[in-house]
TORVEX-643639 format. One record per residue: x, y, z of N, C-alpha, C in turn. Coordinates in steps of 0.001 Angstrom, whole numbers, plus 524288, in hexadecimal, padded with zeros to 5 digits. Layout:
residues N
XYZXYZXYZ...
END
This chain:
residues 437
7CE4BEE6AF6E0D87D3F3EE6396E1A97D4F3EE5006E7617D7FCEE1036E8837D92EEDF756EDDE7DD8DEE2E06EFF47DCC0EE5156F49D7E0AFEE86B6F7057E47FEE5246FA117E985EE5D96F9437ED7FEE2D76FC0C7EDCEEE49B701A97EDE0EE0E2705467EE68EE21070ACD7F424EE1D770C517F537EE37F711397FAA0EE341713157FC94EDDA5713287F8F5ED9F57149E7FA8FED474714BF7FBFBED29A70F4C7F90BED46470B4D7FA42ED2DA705F67FF9CED4E870466800A7ED9E2705DB805ADEDC1F7047080A25ED93D7071680945ED7BE70C1580D5BED4F070EE780E58ECFA770C7480A02ECD0A70AF480A9BEC7DF708A380D41EC8247035580CA6ECC747009E80F25ECCE86FB7B814BDECED16FBED81676ED014700C681BBFED1FA7019881F7EECD92702788237CECEB0705BA827BFECB017063B826C3EC6DA70A6682275EC74070D768219AEC374711A981C10EC16E7118581B67EBC9C713198163FEBA3371373814A6EB9597191B817A9EBB5D71CC581698EBAA172252813B4EBF627246780F28EBEBF726C380C58EC341728EC80F6DEC5CE72D4D80E4CECACA72E38810CDECD9E7326B80EA1ECBCB737AE8118EECC5573BF780FB6ECA857411680A8AECCE5742AC809AEED20474178804B7ED469742FB80023ED20B73FF180121ED07F73B097FCFEECDEF738077FBCEEC88473A427FFE4EC5B573BBC7FF22EC08373E0C7FC35EC0F4743357FDB8EC4DA746717FB15EC59474B707F552EC6CD74ACB7F40FECA21746EF7EE94ECB6C746017EB81EC6A57443B7EDE2EC386740C17EB38EBEC973EF77EA95EBAE3743677EE86EBA6D746CE7EE2DEB6DF74B417E9B0EB86874ED77E90AEBD7C74FC77E4BBEBF41753207DF71EBE03750B07DF13EBE9374B7F7DA1DEBD3C748E67D8F0EB771749647DCE6EB426748D07DC19EAE7E749357DA7CEACFD74EBE7DD33EAF0C752AA7DC1DEAD86758157D6BBEAF4F759E07D4C0EB39A7579E7CF98EB58D759277CB31EB35A755D27CC8AEB01B751F77C88BEADE174E887C56CEA9B8751657C095EA88D74FAC7BD6EEA470752297C012E9F17752107C362E9E1674E297C5E8E98F774DC37C990E9809752627CC67E9C21754057D01CE9B96758587CDD4E9D5675D8E7C978EA00675D657C754EA236762387C5C6E9DFA7661E7C47AE9949764317C2A8E9525767AA7C6F7E922476A5D7CBF3E93507694D7D03DE905B76BAB7D48AE941276D717D4C0E950D772817D8E9E985E774A87DE42E95DE773DD7DE85E90AC774357E37DE8E01773B57E5ABE8EA376E2C7E25DE8E3576A377E430E8EFE764D47E5DAE94A6763F17E314E985A766497E4A5E9DD2765DE7EA15E9E9C7683A7EAF2E9C6E76CE47EFF9E9CFF76F7E7F456E9A7076C5B7F331E95D476A1D7F718E92F67670F7F8D1E96387625A7F506E981275F357F654E9AF275A797F901EA01A75BC97F721EA2D675FBA7F98FEA7CF761377FF2FEA6F9763108001AEA2D2765F58054EEA1AE767FE80936EA0B276396807D9E9D2975FF280B94E9BCE75BCE80C6BEA062758178085AEA3A87573B80906EA82C753CF80C94EAC3E7565D80BCBEAD3C75B6580F16EB10A75E14814C4EAF4475E35815B5EAA3F75F3481B06EA83C75F3981D8AEA8CD759D781A87EA79D755C981CA2EA7EB7507E81DC4EAD8D74EEE81A46EB1327504781B21EB6AF74EF381FC6EB8E4751ED820DFEB6AA7568D82564EB8697599A82A78EB5DB757CC82A2AEB298753BB82ECCEAFF1751C3830A2EAB837552E82D14EA9747586C82E85EA56175C2F82C02EA02A75AAF82C39E9EC9755AA829D0E99E2753FA82CAEE951E756218318BE95D6757A783484E9170759C28324BE8F6675EDF82F44E92A6761AA82D02E90EC766A2827ADE8E61765FB825C0E8E0F7611E8209DE8BB57603582124E85C27601682243E83A176493822B8E7E037653C81E0CE7C037685481D30E76E9767ED818ABE749276A80818CFE75727706581D59E74EE772B581DC6E757D7786181C8DE7B1677A1B81EC6E7EFC7774C81DECE8469778DB81838E85F177834815A9E840A774148101EE853A7734E80CD5E829F7778D80E41E7DCE778F880B60E7B1777D1480BAFE7E16782318102AE808378346810E3E83697883380E34E88BA787EC80F32E8BBB783B980D5CE91257836C80794E919B782178057CE8DFB77EE880009E8E5F77D337FC7AE8AD2780697FE3FE8609781657FAE3E8237783F37FC09E818C789C47FFBDE848D78BD38009EE84997916A80323E7FC3793A28062AE7CD979074808D0E78457927680D34E79E67963580E5AE7689799F48125CE779C79DDE817BEE77D279B4281A84E7C3679B9481FADE7C8F798FD823C6E790D79B7C822E4E77747A05F826C0E74287A305825B3E6E527A2398213BE6D0E79FC681FF8E678979EF68235FE654779AA382480E604379B17827A9E5D9E7971A8247CE5D0B79221826CFE5E4E78DBB82405E5E53788B5825E5E59C57856082221E566C783F18237DE51EB780A58211AE525C77B2F81E08E567677A4B81BAAE572777524816BAE540A77451814BBE515C7786A81019E4E317779680B11E51557785180B8AE563377A41806FFE598B77B0E8055EE5BCF775C6800D3E5A6D773E37FF26E5BF876EA07FBF0E60F776E9D7FB95E63B1773037F812E682A773497F99FE6C7076F757FEB0E6D2A76E778006BE713A76AD67FF06E6FB97653F7FFDDE6AD2763D47FE8CE691775E877F8B9E696475D8B7F59EE67D67616C7EFEDE6833760E17EE50E6DEC760627F0BCE7159763897EF81E76E6763337F0EAE793575DF27F55DE779D75BBE7F6F5E799D7569B7F324E77DC752617F162E72EE752A67ED89E711374ECA7E884E743D74F257E6DBE757B753E97E215E7884754967E2B5E7DFE752637E74CE806D753287E83DE85AA751097E83BE857A74B0C7EABBE8190748BD7EAC6E811B743047E537E807B740EF7E216E7D59743A77DCB4E7C84741E87D99DE819B742297DA4DE8496746557D75CE8975746DA7D946E8D9A742FB7DE5CE8DAF741C87E045E914973DCB7DDD7E90137387B7DD80E8B05737407DB15E8983732467D55AE8B24732257D2A3E8A957368B7CD27E8C37736C97CCA5E9220736437D04FE94FF7389D7CFFEE9ABB7385A7D093E9CB0732C27D42FE9A6C72FD17D548E9C7E72A9D7D13DE9AE4726857CD48E97EF727FF7C8EEE96FE724667C428E9A34725E87C480E9D3372A317C052EA0E072B7C7C0D2EA5AB728047BCA7EA8C67276C7BD12EAD827242E7C161EB12C726077C1FEEB1C772B2D7C61EEB52672D387CB7EEB2F972BF17CC38EADDF72CBE7D145EAB7F72BAE7D2A1EAB73725F27CEB5EAA6B7229F7CFBDEAA3771D007D16EEAF8071AE07CFD3EB3C371D837D14EEB8FE71BBC7D672EBAD471E157D8FEEB79F7212F7DDDBEB932723C17E235EBA0371FCA7E55BEBE12720AB7E9E8EBF0A71D627EED5EBCAF71FB57EEB4EBB8B724CA7F325EB927727717F189EB3BD729537F4B2EAFDB7283E7F396EAA77729BA7F75CEA8C872E047F52BEA643732107F841EA3F1736417F74BE9E17736217FB67E9B13735C17FAE9E956C7353C7FE83E92C47392A7FCDFE8E2D73B078001CE8AFA73E7E80126E85D573BA580593E856B738E880692E80CC735A480697E7BCD738E3804E6E77A47367D804E1E729A7391C80A7CE70E573A4A80B51E6EF173EFE8107BE6D3874097813E4E7186742C6811BCE762E7436C814D2E7A917457781166E7DCA74918813F4E806974CCE8112DE83FF7504681285E89AA74F058157EE8A8F74ADA816E0E8FD87492F81312E9194744F68101AE95BF745E580C3DE976F741FF80ECCE99E273D3880BEFE99F4738EF80DB4E9C897342780A00EA113732FC80C3CEA5697312380937EAA0F72FD580A21EAB5C72A1980600EAC817275180693EADF5721CE801B5EB0F5720138024FEB39071BA67FDDAEB649719607FA83EB2737163F7F57EEB3827163E7F206EB079712E17F32FEB1E370D377F303EAE26709B87F41CEAF5B704397F018EB323702057F20AEB6CA6FED07EE9BEBAA16FC4F7EC47EB8366F76C7E714EB8126F6FD7E4CBEB5CF6F2407E64EEB8F26ED707E77FEB6266E9547E91EEB8B96E4777E497EBBC76E21E7E5DCEC0736DFF37E1F0EC3A86DD6E7E078EC1466D82C7DB7AEC0726D7307D9FCEBE506D2137DAE7EC2556CDC27DD02EC0976C9767DE02EC4076C5087D916EC4986C1BE7D80EEC96C6C0417D388ECA6D6BCEA7D500EC93D6B74C7D1CDEC67C6B4977D2CFEC50A6AF237CE4FEC6EB6ABC67CF80EC9BD6A7AA7CB82ECBCA6A4197CB73EC86069F417C6FEEC62769E217C66CEC2F06997B7C3DAEC639695377C67FEC6B0690CD7C465EC99A68C567C300EC5B4688227BE34EC5CF686907BC65EC2266828C7BAAEEC55167DD37BD0CEC44F6794E7BBD8EC7336747D7B7DDEC416671677B366EC67D6707D7AF48EC3F966D8A7AFE6EC556667C17AF1BEC1866644A7AF51EC2B965EAB7AACFEC63F65D077ABBCEC92F658EE7A791ECC9B656E57A30AEC968654EA79E65ECB59655B1799AAEC8896542C79794ECAF564F2A796D1EC7AD64B4179491EC9666464F78EB9EC8D0646A078BF2ECD3B6474978641ECD06647E47838CECB53642F27866DECBA063E85783EDECA2A6399C78426EC4566389D78739EC19263BBE787CFEBBFD63ACF782E0EB92463C65781EDEB4CE639DB77D62EB19D63B1877E74EAE976402077A86EADF56437577B4FEAAD96484477CA4EA53D646FF78039EA331649F9781EEE9DD16493B77F22E9A6564D2977CB0E964264B77779F4E92A564EE777DADE8E6C650C877E45E8E05655F5781B3E8A1C6584777E5DE85DF65AAB77F0CE81116590377BCFE7CD765B3877D05E7C276610B778F8E7B9F6643077973E7ADF669DB778D9E751F66B1E77CC6E72F566DBE77C84E6D8766F7377AA2E6D656751877618E6B546760E773ACE6B8667B3E77611E679067EF37779BE630267CF57794FE5ED36807177E04E6045683C97821FE62A56819F78679E642868508784D3E67EF6894E78134E6B806880377F66E6F2D68BF877C70E6C696904E77944E688168EDD77650E6590692CA77A05E62966965E77DF7E600C693CA781C1E5D29696F37849AE60C769ABD785F7E657E698C7788A3E693C69C247852FE6AE66A0B378028E6BAD69FA477C93E6D4A6A3CF77BF3E69016A7E177B7BE640E6A60977AECE5FB36A9B977FD8E5F196ACFE78469E5F6F6AA6A78953E5EFE6AD44789DAE63556B15378853E680E6AFD37889BE6C6A6B3837850CE6B886B82A7806EE69526B72477CC5E68416BB7177F08E643F6BF3878177E60256BD07783E0E5C2C6C06678844E5E836C3B178B7EE61C46C13A78FBFE64436C41B78D93E67AF6C8777896EE6A966C7497870DE6DF86CB34784CBE6ACC6CFB978219E667E6CE6B77FE4E63336D28F7841FE60C16D5E978862E5EF56D36378CB1E5CAB6D65E78F26E60B16D9FD78FD8E65696D7ED79213E698C6DB3A78E78E6ADB6DFB97894CE6AFE6DE9978584E6C286E2BA78588E67E86E6DC785B6E62E66E525785DBE5E976E8EC78ACBE5ED46EC3378F35E60016E99D7940EE60786EC95793DFE64EB6F07A7917DE69466EEDE7911CE6DBC6F26B78DA2E6C776F71478933E69D56F613785ACE68566FA5978873E649D6FE1578B51E60BC6FBD878E21E5D126FF357925BE5FBC702567952EE635A6FFC979949E66307029F796FBE698B706E679280E6C1A705D079004E6F72709BA78E43E6C4170E6778BF2E679E70D6878A2CE6453711BB78ECBE62737150179301E60D671255797A2E5F1371532799FDE637E7185D79A32E68217160679C66E6C99718C079919E6E0471D81793EAE6D9D71D1579076E6EDC7217879130E6AFA725E7791E1E65F27249A792B1E6208728B3797EEE62EC72B6F79BF7E64237285E7A115E651C72AB47A0F4E69EB72E3579E28E6DFE72C8A79DC9E72BE72FB679B08E71A4734E0796DDE6E6E734C179422E6D0D73995797AEE69E273D2E79AAAE664673AEA79E66E632873DED7A269E66B27409C7A463E6A9473DC47A83DE6E2D73FF07A5E8E715C744697A0FBE72FB743E579E83E76067481379DA3E72A674CED79C73E6DB774C2B79BA5E6A327509E7A09EE69B4753DC7A50AE68F57512F7A9FEE67FE753DF7AD33E6CF1754BA7AB46E71817530F7AE5DE7653753637B072E776E758DE7AD4BE76C875D147AF78E77DF7624B7B414E745A763AF7B454E6FAD761617B8B8E6C277625C7BD49E6D8375ECB7BC30E6E7A759BC7C05AE6FDB7560E7C336E74D5757B77C068E7890759FD7C2AEE7D9E75B567C479E7DE3761047C498E7982763AD7C647E79537691C7CBC8E7712769637CF37E79C076C1B7D49BE77DF76C717D530E7339770217D13AE7251773657D173E6DDC776F77CFAAE68E8774287D1BFE645C7758E7D019E5F82773007CA80E5E10774767C7F7E5B23771127C2C3E5915772317C359E54937760D7C08AE54E277A617C0C0E50DB77E637BC99E4CBF77D317BE47E47F677C167BAACE43B877ABC7BA08E403477F837B538E3FD87816A7B3FFE3C63785C77B12DE3792783C87B3B3E33197841E7B1A6E2E3E781E67AEE3E2B137861D7AA76E28CC784B77A799E257A7885B7AA92E2089789A87A8D7E1DE878DC07AB9AE193F78FA77A789E15527918D7A618E119D78E587A22FE0DBE78FF27A436E0A3F794547A0A5E0876797907A1F9E049D79B8F7A227DFF3D798F77A692DFCAF799617A74FDF787796FA7A7A5DF37479B567A4DBDEF2A79AA17A4F7DEAF479E7F7A86CDE68C79C7D7AC08DE4DE79FC07AF67DE08579E5D7AED0DDC307A26F7AFECDD7587A0DA7AF21DD2FB7A4857B312DD3257A8F97B177DD11E7AD567B509DD0B27B1C47B95CDCCC87B07A7BD7EDCCAC7B3AC7C1C8DC8FE7B2CA7BFC9DC3607B30C7BC18DC2527B67D7BA01DBD087B6F57B740DBB617B1F47B3CBDBED27AFF17B0E3DBD7D7AB397B488DBD0C7A67E7B85DDC0987A6267BBFDDC0697A1BA7BF4EDBB767A1D27C10CDB9E17A6727C442DB52B7A6D37C116DB0507A5897BC43DB0207A7687B8F0DABA17A64F7B7C9DAB3C7A07C7B6E4DAFA379DFC7B5D9DAFA6798577BAB6DAE097954C7BF59DAFBA797107C42DDAE6E794507C53BDA897794687C3A8DA5EF7989F7C47BDA048798FE7C160D9D59794D67BD47D9FAE792DC7B9F1D9D0678F107BB5ED9E5C7896D7BF31DA1BA788C07C0ECDA2ED783767C465D9E7B7818D7C439D9D1E77C927C776D98DB77A837CD42D9A0F77B0C7D05AD960D77BEE7D5FCD96D577C827D85AD98D4777697DC1DD9C44778107DEB9D9E77773767DB9BDA2A4770B67D734DA43F772FF7D406DA853770847D712DAD72770607D67DDB04176C097D93ADB54876B787D74BDB8FD76FA97DAD5DBBBC772737D942DBEDF776F87D6BCDC4187757D7D20FDC3D77735A7CF1EDC8A17724E7CA6ADC8D0775FA7C7FCDCD4B776317C369DCDDE779957BEFDDCA72777A27BC8CDC78D77B347B854DC3F9779BC7B3CCDC4AD77D817AF09DC35D77BCD7AA93DC38F77F667AB53DBFA8783DE7A8E7DC0E37884F7A941DBD5D78CC87A69BDB82B78B977A958DB3F778CBA7A725DAEBA78BD67A4C3DACBA790F07A0CEDAF89792DF79E42DAE32797CD79860DAE2779713795DEDAA91799D07902EDAA68799D578E27DAEBC79D5A7896ADB0B879C6A78759DB50679F9C7878BDB3EA7A57678676DAF207A7217863BDAE007ACB878BA4DADA07AF3378FADDAD817ABDC794F5DAD417AE0279716DB2AC7AF54793F9DB6A67AE7179593DBBFF7AFA07914ADBEB07B2BE792D7DC2937B5C578F0CDC5F27B862790F2DCB967B80078E32DCF197BA7278F7EDD49D7BA02794FADD5F07BBC479713DD30B7BF7C79C4EDD4347C16A7A085DD2F97BD6C79F2CDD0007B95A7A303DCEB07B5537A383DD2E97B1257A021DD6D97B1427A074DDB157AD787A28EDDFEE7B0457A74FDE1667AF017AA08DE5A27B1B37A9CCDEA927AE4E7A775DEED17B0467A743DF3AD7AD307AC9CDF6437ACDB7ADE2DF8327A82E7B2DBDFAE07A74B7B19AE00707A5887B38FE04457A8727B275E09C07A7517B738E0C667A4D57B62EE101E7A14E7BA24E13CF79F5C7BECFE113B79CA87BDECE0CD979A1B7C234E0A4E797587C0FBE09377919D7BC22E0A0D78FF57BA99E08AD78AA07B7DFE0D47788057B851E0D69782DB7B5ACE115377FAF7B2B1E0E8177B627ADDAE102E77A5D7AABFE0DC4776497ACD9E0EF1770DD7ABCAE0B7376D227ADC0E0C2B767D37AB7CE111C7655D7A673E121F766277A41BE16D1763F37A68FE1BC47661D7A7CDE1BC576B317AA69E204176D917AFD2E210E76B2C7B29DE1CC376A437B7D4E1D157680A7B7A5E1F57762857B3DCE1D9D75F657B366E1F9675A0D7B227E256775A1A7AE7DE270B75D717AD05E2C9175DB17B1B0E2FEC75F387B49DE2E45763347B92EE3144764E37BD42E3196760907BE13E2D5A75DC77C1F7E2D44759987C05DE30C17550C7BB61E3097753847B98DE33B874F197BA1FE398C7503E7B86FE3B35754D57B8B3E40C67562B7BE61E4278756E47C1A4E3F28759257C72BE4080759D67C9D7E41497548F7C8CFE3DCA750D37CB33E3E5E74BA87C93FE4342748EA7C437E44667497C7C20FE49197470D7C4ACE4E04749357C555E4E3B74E607C7CFE52D3750B97CD90E533B74F2C7D03DE4ED374EC37D5AAE4EEE74D0B7D60CE5133747877D24CE4FFB744307D22BE521D73EE07D17EE580A73EFA7CEE4E5A07743107CE16E5FAD7439B7D201E62177476D7D665E5F6C7484C7DA96E614C74BBA7D8D1E61E57515C7D4F9E5ED8752F97D336E5EE77585E7D59DE5A6875B667D4DEE5A7E7607E7D6FFE5665763D47D2D3E549C767AA7D38FE4FF4769D17CFCDE4DC176D7F7D2B5E4BAF772427CFD2E4B26776817D1C6E489377B347CD79E44D877CF07CEB9E3FCA77D577CACBE3BCF77E3B7CB44E398E783BE7C6C0E38EE7864C7C6A1E36B978B887C1C0E337378C2A7C204E2F9278FB37BD4BE2CD17913D7B9E5E308A794607B4D8E30817935C7B160E3417796167B185E334079BF97B294E2E6F79DAC7B2B6E2D467A3407B728E30107A6087BB5BE31507A32D7BFD8E33E87A5907C030E39A27A4067BBE9E3BC27A2037BBCBE41207A01C7B93FE44A67A42C7BC3AE47E87A6E97B9DDE4B5E7AAD07B6FFE4FEA7A83B7B330E52147AB0A7B016E56597A8E17B37CE5B207A7C57B790E5BEC7AADF7BB07E60617A9FB7BD72E60357A4887BE86E5B7F7A28E7C0AFE5AF479D497BCA7E5C8B7992E7B7BBE5B4E79A2C7B39FE5C9E7966B7B305E6281795D27B480E656D799C97B3D1E6B15799A47B830E6DD9796B97BC59E6B227957B7C0E6E6DA37931A7C14DE6CCA78D3B7BE6DE690E78B1F7BEEDE67AD785947B990E66F9783247B92FE678E77DF57B48FE658377B4A7B487E5F9877BEC7AFEBE5D5077CA17AF88E57D477E2B7AC33E54D677A447ADDCE50107791E7AAE4E4C69775DD7AA22E476A779067A545E465077A857A402E41A777D917A1E8E3D72779F27A3DBE38B077A977A243E34437776179FBFE303377AE579B1BE2E66779597987DE2A5177C4C793F3E2C6A77F8279037E29057809978B8CE2A997838078BD6E289E7891D7895FE242B78A407892DE224778FA278E8BE20807918E79240E1FB278E1079783E1E3A78FB079AE6E22F9790F9798C7E27B07901479BACE2C8179111798A4E2FB37951479A91E2FC9799E279783E324C79E0079719E382F79D4279ACFE3AAC79A5379A55E40477995B795F6E416A795777951FE3DFC791A7790ABE3EAA78E1E78B95E3E7D7913078B22E3AC4794AF78656E3A3C797C3785BDE3EC779B9378A0BE408479DE4789D4E44BA7A1C778875E49F879F4278B1AE4B4C79AFB78A5BE50657988978577E50A67952C78334E4C2C793D777E9EE4C177906E7796EE4B8D7933877956E4C6B7984B7747FE4B9D79B3B77027E4F62799997718EE5415797C276D94E57FC7965876CC5E58757907776F1DE550A78D6B76E50E5540787C7768E3E532B78661766F8E54F2781F2761DFE52E9780357624FE4D2577ED97662DE4BC477BC276714E464777A7B76B6FE444277E0B76A48E407A7812176E2BE3E74784C176D84E388E7853F77146E3626787CA77144E307F7887376E3DE2F0378D5D76BAEE2A8F78D09768BDE288D79181768FFE2294791577667AE20297951C76654E1A7579564760B5E189E794D875FE6E146F791D175AB8E121A7916575991E0EE77964C754DEE0CDC7969575361E09D079B2B7569CE04E079BB975843E02A47975375B9FDFE00797A376169DFF787978876292E044379912767ECE0631799C976B12E0608794B8768AEE08007908776B5FE08B578B9876BAEE0E8878A6677013E106C7883F77087E160A7871E76CFFE17AD782A276B50E1C93782BE767EBE1EC177EAD768C2E24A477E66766BCE270E77A2076662E2CBA779BE760E3E2E4677B4C7606CE32B677DF375B63E348077FD775AABE3A3777E687561AE3B9877C4B754B5E410577B44751EEE43197801A75469E46AD782F17523EE4886787E174EA2E4D397873C74D7EE4EE87825E749F9E53497818C744A0E5203783CE7424CE55D27868B73D35E54F5788FF7392BE5347784F273696E4F09786007329DE4D0178277734B6E494877E61739D7E490377DC273C16E4582779E373C98E400377C2D73B5EE3C367790573BD2E36C177AB973FAAE33C47774F74327E36A9774BC746D4E340F7713D74B2EE31747745674C22E2C9B7730E75070E299D7753D75305E269E770CC7581CE262A7710F75AF1E234C76D0775DD4E1EC876FA675BFCE1A2176EA975E5CE1569770D775FD5E11CB76C5A762E7E0DD676D707649CE0A3176969763D8E049C76B47762CDE010D767AC7629BDFB817692C76821DF976769EF7692CDF71176E5A76E72DF53776F7F76E33DEFC4771C4771C1DEC7776FE8771F8DE71B771D4775C6DE6CB77675775D1DE23E7790077944DE19277D8177F06DE22977C0E78062DE0D877731785E0DE149775A278752DE6CF773DD783AEDEA8777450784CDDEFF2772F2783C7DF15A76D5278281DED9B769F278195DEEC87647277C42DF16F763CC77BC9DF48875FB5776FEDF75875EA0776A9DF86D758CD77203DF983756EA77139DFA917515B770DCE006675032770EDE03AF7543E770A1E095575378772E3E0C1075847773CAE1128757B5775C9E142E75C1F77463E19E275B4D774FBE1CF875F6C77411E229375F4F778ECE256476149779B9E2A2875F3F77E18E2D7A760E977BF8E32B5762BA77ED1E35167664D77DA9E3A637680D7829AE3DA87676178224E41EE764687866EE45AC763C3784C7E4AC77664978812E4CD5769B5786EAE51B476C6C78B6CE558B76BAA78A0AE5A7B76B4278DE8E5EC376B3578BC4E62EF76EDD78DF4E632F7739378BE8E668E777B278FB5E6B127787C78DF1E6FC97774379157E7466777C47919BE766077D5B78D31E76437801D78D11E784E7857678CA3E73DA789607903EE70277890779026E6BA678C877920EE6D40791F279108E6A0A795F1792ECE6B4979B36798D9E6BB179B9D79BB1E69A8797C47A163E69FC797F07A35FE6F74796B57A013E72B87944A7A1D3E77DA792937A4A4E77B978D647A522E732278B097A7AFE726B785FE7A406E6F937824A7A593E6F6477D557A289E6C6A7798C7A292E66AB77B0279DFBE643277ABB79D74E5EA277BEB79AF7E5BEC7773F79DA4E57F97752A79BA7E54CF770D879B13E4F3C772D0796B5E4CCA77178795AAE477477334793EDE443F76E8A795F2E3F8076E1A793CFE3BBF76A547935CE368176D1578EC6E343676CD878DE4E2F6176FB678970E2C5B76D3A789D6E273E76D77785ACE23D876BA378382E20B07702077F03E1E5376F3277D05E1AB277320780B7E160A773767829CE144476EF078692E102776EB378B70E126276C0378F5FE0F3376B6979442E10FD769187939BE12B27636F78FB1E108D760AF78EFEE11C675B2578D78E178375A79789EBE196175DD27885FE1EDD75D8F78CCAE228175EF179003E2106762BD79484E243C7642F79863E248C75FB479966E201F75D2B79CF7E2016758B079AF0E238C7544A795E4E230F75302793A9E262074EBA793DCE2BF274FE2792B2E2D73754BE792C4E32FE7562979843E3539755C979C2DE323A757727A18DE34127570C7A342E34DE7516F7A1BDE314F74DFC7A321E31DB748727A08AE36AD7461779BB6E37BE74797798F1E3C4D7458779B9FE41547474179D22E419F74C2F79FA2E465F74E297A4ADE47A874B427A74BE43BD749207AC3CE4494746617AB94E4522740817A6D4E44BF73E857A5D3E44C1738E67A302E49D0737607A595E4D717348A7A309E52637332679DF1E51A87302179DD1E4DE772C7C7991CE4D32729547949AE4B2B72CA17959AE472A72FE17916CE44D77330978F82E48977373479321E4B0B73A1279185E4EAB73E3278F04E538E73BE179146E558E7379F78F17E5A397352978991E595D7332A7887BE54B47310478337E539672F1677F36E53BF73382780B5E51EE7382377D30E521273CAB77C80E57A973E96780C7E5A8273F1878086E5FD07413677D6CE637B73DB577DADE62BA7389477AE1E66297350177500E65637352B77336E615E737F276D95E6095738B076B9EE633773DA776F2CE6557740C476DADE67EC7459E76C65E6DA57449976997E703B7483876856E75CD7477376D35E79257473676CD1E7D7B7445777133E8115743DF772C9E831D74943777D4E83DD74A05779CDE85CD74EF577AF8E819B752F377ADCE7CA27515777BBCE78577550878127E78A47577D78500E7ADD754A678A57E7ADF756A378AF6E7E3375B9178740E81C375C897876FE84FC7613C7840EE82CB7659A781E7E7E2E764E577E60E7BE1768B878032E766776A2F77D38E73ED76DAC77E16E6E6B76EED77AEFE6B1876B2377CD9E667176A03779E7E63117667977A7FE5D637680977671E5A62766D57766EE54B6767727740AE5249762947763DE4DFF760E077456E4B2B75C48773FEE456875DA776F88E42F775C7476ECAE3D5D75D4276EF1E3AB5757ED7721BE36AE7576A772C3E33CF7528277136E2E217533E76F3FE2BC974F1776DE3E263C74F23770C5E238E74AB477268E1EB374BA97752FE1BCA747967741BE15FA7482377466E133C743CD77449E0D8A743E8779C1E0B8B7451077A0BE06D77473877F05E04417482B77F4FDFF89744987830FDFF9A7410978398DFB7A73D1C7890DDF92A73D9678956DF40F73E6078E6ADF18A73EC6791ABDF3A87433878F2CDF4D674798791DEDF6D074C3D79465DFC1F74B5379221DFF34747BA79412E04737469678F6DE08057458E78FC8E0D017471F78B64E10997464678AEEE12447409B78611E127C73E9978512E147D7395B7849AE1A747399178375E1CDE735177830FE2291734D877EA2E24797385777FAAE27EF73C1B77B83E29B973FA6777D2E2D9673D077733CE2E3C73F6D76F83E322E73DD276DC7E353D742A576CD9E3A5E741F376B44E3D9B7465D76579E3CE47476076411E3BC874C5175E95E3AE774DC075C8BE3F2B7515E75FF6E4237753D675E3FE466C75747762BAE4A2E7582A7615CE4F2A7593D76555E530275A95762EDE572B75E1876649E59CB760F37648DE5DF076478768D3E620E764C07675DE6708763E176B02E6B6E7641F768D2E6F69767E976C09E712676B9776A27E74FB76F6176E89E78B177115
END
C-alpha cells in the first residue's frame, strides 16, 4: 500500500501550486546538482528569476533588468535590445533544467521548476502522481471432469506450429538486430556527448580560430598587361593570367595576408557552428592572426587549420603528432615518439590537387590556455573539411571515440585520419593512428 505524502495531499486539494518553502528547497537541490554546478551564471540566472517570482515581482523580469542584475550590464547605457546575452542565458538554463529532470534525482522530484520558452518568469508545479494500478482477480471455472469417459484423440496439425515457430524466430532475430543497432547508436551518441560536454555545459561561447592562408595576387602591372590580352566584351569574371612565364618575375606576385579563408576551414566552422546551435550553444569566430592569447584563456577554443593557423603550430609543439615541413617545403604529419619513423605525407601537384589527404583531430584538456582546446586540421583543405564534418556528426565521431581506451574523456587525445579525395571532395576517412595521455 502506497503511503500518501504531504505533497500528495496538497496536490489532491484545492491548489496545484507548491508552497514557497517547497519551491525554495527544490531550487537549492537544482542549483547544487552536478548539472548546474559547472555554471555560476546559470545558477545566478535561475535563482534570480525564482526569487523575483516568489516575491510577486514577475513584472520586473524583463530582458534589460536581467542584463543589469545578473550579467552586470551598465544601467546607464542606452539599451536597444540587440544584446542577446539574456536570451542565450535563458536557453542555457532551459537546457540544464531539462538535463536535470532526466537524472535519477530530478526524475524523483515532487516539485517542478520550469522556464517556459519566450518568457523569463518561471513556473512552479507538482509532478503528476502516477495512478495506482487496480488489482484484478480473474476467476476461471473449469467444467467437471468425467473420469469414466473415454479419452478423445485430437489430431495434431504440425504445419501451423512450425510456421508459428519460424515466424517467432524471425521476430526475435529482428528485435535482436534492432536492439543491437540501437545499442551501437546509443553508445556512439554517448561518446559524442562526452567529447563535447565541456562545451555544452559552459555558458561561454566556443571561440573558433580559423586559419588564414597566404594568397598571392598579381601586381597592378601584371594584371593590367593580362587584361589587355583578354578578348573584347569578355564577361568580367576572374580569369587566369594571360602572361608568358618570362613576362613576370617575383615582384609581380604580391602576398596578401589575413584576408582569405580556405574552403575546408569554412566548412569545418559551419558544421560545428550548426551543431552547437542545435544544442543551444553559441560560437564566436575570429581569424587566428587577430586572436590574442588572452582570449584563448577565457573560452573553450576550437582551432581550424594546420600551417595556416599559427596558434595550432604554436600550441602543438609538444604533441606527439604534430605538423612539420618536408625537405621540399611541403606540410606533413610527424610522429615524434622516440624511435618512431612514421610520417604522413601526400602527393600534391603544383595546382594544389591531390588524390588523398590526412586529418588530425585533437582534444587537449590541459592545454597552455587553461581551457579545453579542440583542433581539426588537414594537410590540405580536404582533410580539414573531413575533420570538421566528423566533429559535428555523433555517429562518425562516436565510432572513432569508442575505439579509444576507456577513460579518454578525462585525458588528452589525438587521432590521425586518412582519406581518399574523389572529385575534389574527401571520401569517408579511416583512423590510422591515435594517442591518449
